[in-house]
N, CA, C and O of each residue as an XYZ file, in Angstrom:
336
protein
N     100.235   -123.303    -60.499
C     101.546   -123.500    -59.893
C     101.524   -124.788    -59.073
O     100.522   -125.119    -58.439
N     102.613   -125.486    -59.095
C     102.736   -126.741    -58.371
C     102.717   -126.486    -56.864
O     103.349   -125.546    -56.382
N     101.992   -127.324    -56.122
C     101.861   -127.145    -54.673
C     103.200   -127.307    -53.961
O     103.463   -126.612    -52.980
N     104.042   -128.206    -54.435
C     105.346   -128.420    -53.796
C     106.219   -127.177    -53.939
O     106.898   -126.781    -52.992
N     106.204   -126.570    -55.105
C     106.992   -125.351    -55.313
C     106.459   -124.228    -54.435
O     107.235   -123.485    -53.834
N     105.141   -124.104    -54.358
C     104.546   -123.072    -53.517
C     104.928   -123.268    -52.051
O     105.264   -122.302    -51.366
N     104.879   -124.496    -51.570
C     105.290   -124.769    -50.181
C     106.767   -124.466    -49.961
O     107.145   -123.936    -48.916
N     107.604   -124.802    -50.947
C     109.038   -124.524    -50.823
C     109.302   -123.022    -50.771
O     110.134   -122.563    -49.988
N     108.604   -122.263    -51.594
C     108.774   -120.806    -51.596
C     108.304   -120.217    -50.266
O     108.961   -119.341    -49.704
N     107.176   -120.696    -49.769
C     106.680   -120.222    -48.471
C     107.650   -120.581    -47.344
O     107.839   -119.797    -46.414
N     108.266   -121.768    -47.425
C     109.239   -122.177    -46.408
C     110.450   -121.241    -46.437
O     110.962   -120.853    -45.386
N     110.903   -120.882    -47.634
C     112.056   -119.981    -47.754
C     111.729   -118.606    -47.186
O     112.545   -118.020    -46.475
N     110.545   -118.086    -47.493
C     110.147   -116.782    -46.942
C     110.028   -116.846    -45.420
O     110.425   -115.911    -44.723
N     109.483   -117.945    -44.907
C     109.366   -118.100    -43.451
C     110.748   -118.180    -42.807
O     110.975   -117.589    -41.751
N     111.669   -118.906    -43.436
C     113.028   -119.007    -42.899
C     113.720   -117.653    -42.896
O     114.454   -117.325    -41.964
N     113.483   -116.870    -43.941
C     114.066   -115.530    -44.003
C     113.487   -114.640    -42.908
O     114.217   -113.886    -42.266
N     112.186   -114.728    -42.696
C     111.541   -113.928    -41.646
C     112.051   -114.322    -40.264
O     112.272   -113.458    -39.416
N     112.238   -115.610    -40.034
C     112.756   -116.076    -38.740
C     114.189   -115.594    -38.544
O     114.572   -115.235    -37.430
N     114.978   -115.583    -39.603
C     116.361   -115.117    -39.491
C     116.436   -113.645    -39.108
O     117.423   -113.213    -38.513
N     115.418   -112.876    -39.437
C     115.406   -111.455    -39.099
C     114.981   -111.198    -37.656
O     115.137   -110.083    -37.159
N     114.449   -112.205    -36.984
C     114.036   -112.046    -35.596
C     115.250   -111.980    -34.678
O     116.324   -112.463    -35.037
N     115.091   -111.383    -33.491
C     116.179   -111.454    -32.504
C     116.449   -112.915    -32.125
O     115.545   -113.749    -32.177
N     117.661   -113.213    -31.754
C     118.086   -114.588    -31.507
C     117.186   -115.298    -30.492
O     116.885   -116.479    -30.660
N     116.761   -114.604    -29.458
C     115.967   -115.250    -28.413
C     114.581   -115.663    -28.904
O     113.941   -116.516    -28.289
N     114.107   -115.068    -30.011
C     112.790   -115.394    -30.557
C     112.854   -116.382    -31.725
O     111.816   -116.753    -32.273
N     114.044   -116.806    -32.107
C     114.198   -117.687    -33.263
C     113.995   -119.163    -32.955
O     113.788   -119.954    -33.875
N     114.049   -119.555    -31.693
C     114.082   -120.974    -31.353
C     112.833   -121.738    -31.810
O     112.960   -122.717    -32.546
N     111.647   -121.321    -31.400
C     110.439   -122.088    -31.723
C     110.115   -122.106    -33.220
O     109.904   -123.184    -33.776
N     110.069   -120.949    -33.892
C     109.790   -121.042    -35.336
C     110.916   -121.736    -36.108
O     110.658   -122.424    -37.096
N     112.150   -121.559    -35.663
C     113.265   -122.236    -36.322
C     113.185   -123.741    -36.171
O     113.509   -124.481    -37.100
N     112.757   -124.198    -35.004
C     112.599   -125.633    -34.783
C     111.480   -126.195    -35.657
O     111.600   -127.301    -36.184
N     110.401   -125.443    -35.812
C     109.313   -125.880    -36.699
C     109.800   -125.984    -38.144
O     109.457   -126.932    -38.850
N     110.592   -125.020    -38.579
C     111.152   -125.076    -39.930
C     112.120   -126.243    -40.076
O     112.159   -126.893    -41.120
N     112.895   -126.506    -39.040
C     113.851   -127.611    -39.050
C     113.135   -128.948    -39.173
O     113.615   -129.847    -39.865
N     112.000   -129.086    -38.515
C     111.229   -130.334    -38.574
C     110.517   -130.471    -39.917
O     110.416   -131.577    -40.448
N     110.025   -129.373    -40.469
C     109.281   -129.416    -41.727
C     110.182   -129.645    -42.939
O     109.719   -130.151    -43.961
N     111.434   -129.288    -42.842
C     112.335   -129.342    -44.000
C     112.507   -130.740    -44.592
O     112.427   -130.873    -45.814
N     112.741   -131.795    -43.798
C     112.916   -133.116    -44.427
C     111.680   -133.585    -45.201
O     111.805   -134.243    -46.234
N     110.492   -133.245    -44.701
C     109.268   -133.612    -45.416
C     109.201   -132.872    -46.746
O     108.868   -133.459    -47.776
N     109.515   -131.598    -46.718
C     109.495   -130.793    -47.942
C     110.578   -131.248    -48.924
O     110.332   -131.308    -50.129
N     111.752   -131.564    -48.428
C     112.825   -132.047    -49.303
C     112.437   -133.384    -49.927
O     112.725   -133.628    -51.099
N     111.785   -134.250    -49.153
C     111.301   -135.519    -49.698
C     110.261   -135.306    -50.786
O     110.277   -135.995    -51.806
N     109.355   -134.356    -50.576
C     108.343   -134.059    -51.590
C     108.978   -133.490    -52.853
O     108.566   -133.826    -53.963
N     109.976   -132.635    -52.686
C     110.681   -132.077    -53.847
C     111.382   -133.190    -54.618
O     111.365   -133.208    -55.849
N     111.994   -134.114    -53.892
C     112.702   -135.229    -54.530
C     111.732   -136.115    -55.299
O     112.016   -136.508    -56.431
N     110.600   -136.429    -54.700
C     109.613   -137.272    -55.382
C     109.018   -136.583    -56.606
O     108.767   -137.226    -57.625
N     108.798   -135.289    -56.505
C     108.137   -134.552    -57.584
C     109.091   -134.218    -58.734
O     108.701   -134.291    -59.900
N     110.347   -133.850    -58.415
C     111.243   -133.315    -59.439
C     112.510   -134.131    -59.653
O     113.305   -133.799    -60.533
N     112.721   -135.177    -58.881
C     113.883   -136.036    -59.087
C     114.993   -135.804    -58.078
O     114.956   -134.870    -57.278
N     115.977   -136.681    -58.142
C     117.035   -136.693    -57.129
C     117.950   -135.474    -57.225
O     118.488   -135.040    -56.207
N     118.138   -134.915    -58.408
C     119.010   -133.752    -58.549
C     118.411   -132.533    -57.841
O     119.122   -131.793    -57.160
N     117.114   -132.331    -58.003
C     116.436   -131.242    -57.294
C     116.434   -131.509    -55.791
O     116.552   -130.576    -54.996
N     116.302   -132.766    -55.398
C     116.352   -133.124    -53.982
C     117.708   -132.831    -53.366
O     117.791   -132.352    -52.235
N     118.772   -133.117    -54.105
C     120.118   -132.826    -53.605
C     120.325   -131.316    -53.488
O     120.943   -130.848    -52.532
N     119.815   -130.558    -54.447
C     119.935   -129.097    -54.374
C     119.160   -128.551    -53.173
O     119.644   -127.657    -52.480
N     117.971   -129.081    -52.925
C     117.190   -128.651    -51.760
C     117.893   -129.038    -50.468
O     117.914   -128.252    -49.521
N     118.466   -130.231    -50.413
C     119.194   -130.664    -49.228
C     120.419   -129.795    -48.980
O     120.715   -129.457    -47.834
N     121.134   -129.432    -50.036
C     122.307   -128.569    -49.893
C     121.912   -127.200    -49.345
O     122.591   -126.660    -48.472
N     120.825   -126.645    -49.852
C     120.347   -125.367    -49.334
C     119.933   -125.454    -47.877
O     120.224   -124.552    -47.090
N     119.261   -126.528    -47.515
C     118.843   -126.738    -46.130
C     120.054   -126.868    -45.207
O     120.101   -126.232    -44.154
N     121.027   -127.682    -45.593
C     122.219   -127.859    -44.759
C     123.004   -126.565    -44.626
O     123.597   -126.304    -43.579
N     123.014   -125.760    -45.669
C     123.706   -124.483    -45.612
C     123.034   -123.527    -44.629
O     123.712   -122.828    -43.878
N     121.707   -123.498    -44.636
C     120.978   -122.570    -43.768
C     120.996   -122.994    -42.308
O     121.031   -122.144    -41.419
N     120.973   -124.294    -42.050
C     120.835   -124.794    -40.686
C     122.099   -125.492    -40.193
O     122.014   -126.420    -39.389
N     123.264   -125.061    -40.660
C     124.493   -125.762    -40.284
C     124.789   -125.666    -38.791
O     125.248   -126.648    -38.206
N     124.548   -124.536    -38.158
C     124.838   -124.413    -36.730
C     123.857   -125.206    -35.866
O     124.305   -125.920    -34.969
N     122.542   -125.119    -36.091
C     121.638   -125.944    -35.287
C     121.866   -127.437    -35.494
O     121.784   -128.211    -34.540
N     122.151   -127.851    -36.730
C     122.397   -129.270    -36.975
C     123.677   -129.735    -36.289
O     123.726   -130.841    -35.749
N     124.700   -128.904    -36.307
C     125.941   -129.245    -35.611
C     125.698   -129.355    -34.111
O     126.244   -130.247    -33.462
N     124.879   -128.452    -33.548
C     124.542   -128.479    -32.128
C     123.834   -129.792    -31.769
O     124.218   -130.473    -30.818
N     122.794   -130.139    -32.543
C     122.047   -131.365    -32.244
C     122.903   -132.607    -32.449
O     122.769   -133.575    -31.701
N     123.784   -132.598    -33.453
C     124.677   -133.722    -33.681
C     125.581   -133.941    -32.463
O     125.737   -135.074    -32.006
N     126.172   -132.871    -31.939
C     127.025   -132.985    -30.762
C     126.232   -133.398    -29.533
O     126.712   -134.186    -28.719
N     125.027   -132.873    -29.395
C     124.189   -133.217    -28.250
C     123.818   -134.697    -28.275
O     123.861   -135.361    -27.239
N     123.456   -135.216    -29.439
C     123.083   -136.632    -29.571
C     124.271   -137.550    -29.334
O     124.094   -138.681    -28.880
N     125.475   -137.085    -29.632
C     126.668   -137.905    -29.424
C     127.254   -137.743    -28.032
O     128.231   -138.408    -27.690
N     126.662   -136.857    -27.217
C     127.135   -136.669    -25.849
C     128.362   -135.785    -25.747
O     129.054   -135.821    -24.729
N     128.653   -135.000    -26.759
C     129.799   -134.112    -26.741
C     129.384   -132.748    -26.202
O     128.200   -132.463    -26.022
N     130.388   -131.916    -25.950
C     130.127   -130.552    -25.477
C     129.412   -129.759    -26.572
O     129.774   -129.833    -27.746
N     128.394   -128.999    -26.168
C     127.599   -128.247    -27.142
C     127.826   -126.752    -26.937
O     126.917   -126.031    -26.525
N     129.022   -126.297    -27.222
C     129.346   -124.882    -27.065
C     128.545   -124.019    -28.028
O     128.109   -124.485    -29.080
N     128.359   -122.775    -27.664
C     127.636   -121.843    -28.496
C     128.500   -121.434    -29.673
O     129.657   -121.061    -29.475
N     127.967   -121.492    -30.925
C     128.791   -121.105    -32.075
C     129.117   -119.615    -32.037
O     128.357   -118.800    -31.514
N     130.264   -119.294    -32.607
C     130.708   -117.901    -32.614
C     129.902   -117.047    -33.551
O     130.157   -115.849    -33.667
């Protein structure tokens, strides 16, 4: 089995496990997953092409839309209200 696919599958299982945690315990492992994702998406793109990279990016953006929106607002100096 390809190492990139194995890492991607492990990342998905880890993300699912973190999502099952109570909200107060999700911050640290979620941040680690958030940091690891661009490296993994880059590896997927290099190994399987731009179409697979776009699919991986779409999945990542779908899963982390609220944290990414929070950091985007924080970096721009806007109010960072808690999502509903």
